[in-house]
C-alpha positions as CSV (number, residue, x, y, z in Angstrom):
1,M,7.9,12.6,31.0
2,P,7.3,12.4,27.2
3,Q,3.8,11.5,26.1
4,V,3.5,8.1,24.4
5,V,1.2,8.3,21.4
6,P,-1.0,5.2,21.2
7,C,-0.7,3.1,18.1
8,R,-3.3,3.4,15.3
9,L,-4.5,-0.1,14.7
10,I,-4.9,-1.4,11.2
11,P,-8.2,-3.3,11.3
12,V,-7.8,-6.6,9.4
13,F,-10.4,-9.2,8.4
14,L,-9.4,-12.7,7.6
15,L,-11.5,-14.6,5.1
16,T,-9.9,-18.0,4.5
17,E,-11.3,-21.5,3.8
18,N,-8.4,-23.2,5.6
19,R,-9.0,-23.3,9.4
20,L,-5.4,-24.0,10.3
21,L,-4.2,-21.1,8.1
22,R,-6.8,-18.8,9.6
23,E,-5.8,-19.6,13.2
24,A,-2.1,-19.2,12.3
25,L,-2.8,-15.8,10.8
26,V,-4.7,-14.7,13.9
27,R,-1.8,-15.6,16.1
28,I,0.7,-13.8,13.8
29,L,-1.2,-10.6,13.5
30,S,-2.5,-10.4,17.0
31,K,1.1,-10.1,18.3
32,R,1.6,-6.8,16.5
33,A,0.7,-3.6,18.3
34,D,-0.4,-1.8,15.1
35,V,-2.7,-4.6,13.8
36,A,-6.1,-5.6,15.1
37,V,-7.9,-8.7,13.8
38,V,-11.6,-7.7,13.6
39,G,-12.8,-10.9,12.1
40,A,-11.6,-14.4,11.1
41,V,-14.1,-16.6,9.3
42,A,-14.6,-19.0,6.4
43,F,-16.8,-17.9,3.5
44,A,-20.6,-17.8,4.3
45,P,-23.5,-16.0,2.7
46,T,-23.5,-13.4,5.5
47,V,-19.7,-12.7,5.3
48,L,-20.1,-9.4,3.4
49,D,-22.4,-8.1,6.1
50,Q,-19.8,-9.0,8.7
51,L,-17.2,-7.2,6.7
52,V,-19.3,-4.0,6.7
53,T,-19.8,-4.2,10.4
54,S,-16.1,-4.8,11.1
55,Q,-15.0,-1.7,9.2
56,A,-11.8,-3.5,8.2
57,E,-9.1,-1.6,6.3
58,V,-7.4,-4.7,5.0
59,V,-9.0,-8.0,4.0
60,L,-6.8,-11.2,3.8
61,L,-8.3,-13.7,1.4
62,D,-6.8,-17.0,0.5
63,S,-6.6,-18.2,-3.1
64,P,-9.0,-21.2,-2.6
65,S,-11.7,-18.6,-1.7
66,L,-11.1,-16.9,-5.0
67,A,-11.1,-20.2,-6.8
68,F,-14.4,-21.3,-5.2
69,H,-16.3,-18.1,-5.3
70,G,-14.7,-16.3,-8.2
71,P,-13.9,-12.6,-8.8
72,R,-17.5,-11.8,-7.7
73,L,-16.3,-12.2,-4.1
74,V,-13.6,-9.6,-4.5
75,A,-16.1,-7.3,-6.4
76,G,-18.6,-7.8,-3.6
77,I,-16.0,-6.9,-0.9
78,R,-15.0,-3.7,-2.8
79,R,-18.6,-2.7,-3.4
80,M,-19.7,-3.3,0.2
81,L,-16.6,-1.9,1.9
82,A,-15.0,0.4,-0.6
83,P,-12.1,1.7,1.7
84,A,-10.9,-1.9,2.3
85,K,-7.8,-3.1,0.5
86,I,-7.5,-6.8,-0.3
87,V,-4.4,-9.0,0.2
88,M,-4.4,-12.5,-1.4
89,I,-2.6,-15.4,0.3
90,G,-1.4,-17.6,-2.6
91,M,-1.1,-21.3,-2.0
92,E,1.6,-21.8,-4.6
93,R,3.8,-19.8,-7.1
94,D,1.2,-19.9,-9.8
95,E,1.2,-17.0,-12.3
96,T,-2.3,-17.7,-13.5
97,T,-3.7,-17.4,-10.0
98,F,-1.6,-14.3,-9.3
99,F,-2.8,-12.5,-12.5
100,R,-6.4,-13.6,-11.8
101,A,-6.2,-12.0,-8.4
102,V,-4.7,-8.8,-9.8
103,R,-7.5,-8.5,-12.4
104,S,-10.1,-9.0,-9.7
105,G,-8.8,-6.0,-7.7
106,V,-6.3,-7.4,-5.2
107,M,-3.7,-4.9,-4.1
108,G,-1.4,-7.3,-2.3
109,Y,-0.2,-10.9,-2.8
110,V,1.8,-13.0,-0.4
111,L,2.7,-16.7,-0.5
112,K,1.5,-19.0,2.3
113,D,5.1,-20.0,3.1
114,A,6.2,-16.4,3.7
115,S,7.6,-15.5,7.2
116,A,5.4,-14.0,9.8
117,L,7.3,-10.6,9.4
118,E,6.7,-10.7,5.6
119,I,3.0,-11.2,6.1
120,V,2.8,-8.4,8.6
121,N,4.8,-6.0,6.4
122,V,2.5,-6.8,3.4
123,V,-0.5,-5.9,5.6
124,R,1.2,-2.6,6.7
125,A,2.2,-1.7,3.1
126,V,-1.2,-2.4,1.6
127,G,-2.9,-0.6,4.5
128,S,-0.8,2.5,3.6
129,G,-1.8,2.3,-0.1
130,E,1.0,0.4,-1.6
131,A,0.7,-2.5,-4.0
132,V,2.8,-5.5,-3.1
133,C,3.7,-8.9,-4.7
134,P,6.4,-11.5,-4.2
135,S,9.6,-11.0,-6.2
136,C,9.1,-14.4,-7.9
137,F,6.4,-12.8,-10.1
138,S,8.5,-9.9,-11.2
139,R,9.6,-11.5,-14.5
140,A,6.0,-12.4,-15.4
141,I,4.9,-8.8,-14.7
142,F,7.6,-7.4,-16.9
143,Q,6.8,-9.9,-19.7
144,C,3.1,-8.9,-19.5
145,A,3.9,-5.2,-19.6
146,A,6.2,-5.7,-22.6
147,Q,3.5,-7.6,-24.4
148,Q,0.9,-4.9,-23.7
149,L,3.3,-2.1,-24.8
150,A,4.1,-4.0,-28.0
151,A,0.4,-4.4,-28.8
152,T,-0.4,-0.7,-28.1
153,P,1.0,1.6,-30.8
154,E,-0.1,4.8,-29.0
155,V,1.8,3.8,-25.9
156,T,5.0,2.8,-27.8
157,A,5.0,6.2,-29.5
158,F,6.1,7.6,-26.2
159,H,9.5,6.0,-26.4
160,P,11.9,7.0,-23.6
161,Q,14.3,8.5,-26.2
162,G,11.6,11.0,-27.1
163,L,11.0,12.1,-23.5
164,S,13.2,14.0,-21.1
165,R,14.1,12.3,-17.8
166,R,11.6,14.6,-16.0
167,E,8.8,13.8,-18.5
168,Q,9.5,10.0,-18.0
169,Q,9.2,10.4,-14.3
170,L,5.9,12.3,-14.6
171,V,4.4,9.7,-16.8
172,G,5.8,6.7,-14.9
173,D,5.5,7.9,-11.3
174,E,3.4,11.0,-10.6
175,L,0.4,10.3,-12.8
176,P,-0.4,6.9,-11.1
177,Q,0.0,8.6,-7.8
178,L,-2.5,11.3,-8.8
179,V,-4.9,8.5,-9.6
180,S,-4.4,7.2,-6.0
181,V,-5.2,10.7,-4.7
182,W,-8.4,10.7,-6.7
183,R,-9.3,7.4,-5.2
184,G,-8.6,8.6,-1.7
185,D,-5.6,6.3,-1.1
186,L,-3.2,9.2,-1.0
187,S,-3.3,12.9,-0.3
188,L,-1.3,15.5,-2.1
189,V,0.7,16.4,1.0
190,G,1.6,14.1,3.9
191,P,4.2,11.6,5.0
192,R,5.5,9.4,2.1
193,P,4.3,5.8,2.4
194,A,6.8,3.5,4.0
195,L,8.2,0.6,2.1
196,F,7.2,-2.9,3.2
197,N,10.7,-3.5,4.7
198,Q,11.0,-0.2,6.5
199,D,10.1,-1.4,10.0
200,D,12.3,1.2,11.7
201,L,10.4,4.0,9.9
202,V,7.0,2.5,10.7
203,A,8.0,2.1,14.4
204,L,9.2,5.7,14.7
205,R,6.2,7.1,12.9
206,T,3.9,5.1,15.2
207,H,5.7,6.4,18.3
208,R,5.4,10.0,17.2
209,G,1.8,9.6,16.0
210,V,2.6,10.4,12.4
211,H,1.0,7.1,11.2
212,R,-2.4,8.8,11.8
213,L,-1.9,11.1,8.8
214,V,-2.9,10.1,5.3
215,P,0.2,9.3,3.2
216,G,1.0,11.9,0.6
217,I,2.8,12.3,-2.7
218,T,5.0,14.9,-1.1
219,G,5.6,16.2,2.4
220,W,7.6,18.4,4.7
221,A,10.5,15.9,4.8
222,Q,10.7,15.7,1.0
223,V,11.2,19.4,0.6
224,N,13.8,19.3,3.4
225,G,16.1,16.7,1.8
226,R,14.2,13.9,0.3
227,D,16.4,10.8,-0.1
228,E,19.3,12.5,1.7
229,L,17.6,12.4,5.1
230,E,18.2,9.7,7.7
231,I,15.0,8.0,9.0
232,P,14.9,9.8,12.4
233,L,15.2,13.2,10.7
234,K,12.5,12.2,8.2
235,V,10.1,11.3,11.1
236,H,11.1,14.6,12.9
237,Y,10.0,16.6,9.8
238,D,6.8,14.5,9.5
239,A,6.0,15.3,13.2
240,E,6.6,19.0,12.6
241,Y,4.2,18.9,9.7
242,M,1.6,17.1,11.8
243,A,1.8,19.8,14.5
244,A,1.6,22.7,12.1
245,Q,-0.7,21.2,9.4
246,S,-2.6,23.9,7.6
247,L,-3.6,24.9,4.1
248,P,-0.9,27.6,3.8
249,L,1.8,25.1,4.8
250,D,0.4,22.6,2.3
251,L,0.6,25.2,-0.5
252,K,4.1,26.0,0.5
253,I,5.2,22.4,0.4
254,L,3.6,21.9,-3.0
255,A,5.4,25.0,-4.4
256,L,8.7,23.8,-3.0
257,T,8.2,20.3,-4.3
258,L,7.6,21.6,-7.9
259,W,10.8,23.7,-7.6
260,R,13.0,20.9,-6.2
261,V,11.7,18.1,-8.4
262,F,12.1,19.9,-11.6
263,R,15.7,20.7,-10.5
264,A,16.1,17.1,-9.4
265,E,17.4,18.0,-6.0
266,G,18.0,15.5,-3.2
267,V,17.5,12.4,-5.4
268,Q,19.9,9.5,-5.2
269,H,18.2,6.9,-7.4
């Protein structure tokens, strides 16, 4: 009889001023096998001590909490519980509130009228190191980025026409991921983080125990097909890596990654 690997729970702490919202979130998250609610309170002077004791990996914070207590609240959470990642629950589609949350250090943003599955997926994605926001803010993000680029001559000097496709990918994709490795959110080698809408990938990885590994920039699945692989085969390679994980294997994967990436093998988009 095959062994069933227990789910790794994502410890989540809810810090919301709205009692009804807090109770609804507890009901939503408690139904998920891979999420554990380790605290659900309104703001109080002792809340940071409770957070440290809870050892939460994800903190859900509503926008009124940020409005009442300011960015110092987020800074305090990050200082007292550095590994924790913060998700903001926005009360409305307000760009000012969104950008204020991002500047304070929030990694995820979800609207209060999002579906239960959307909220859970945001928690999962942020817990794995991804940054997530609603699509309604995409235009504002692009406009902000364009303004920053226009105001920074040294950045605009690196115009895409002056860079090869590979150089553009290095600047736009790999360098930010290396920063995540330095912060401890990613490793060099490990399963690639699942997207927020890849429930099938998350479920298979949880069943095989792969979710216990730290997500990586590259992995055994990437050097065996990358985007060409179906999800079950990706998880199969992830499980193979977990069983044979070692420094020589990591070095082999890194060498194969450099070879395949610079040849642009297995990429469909």
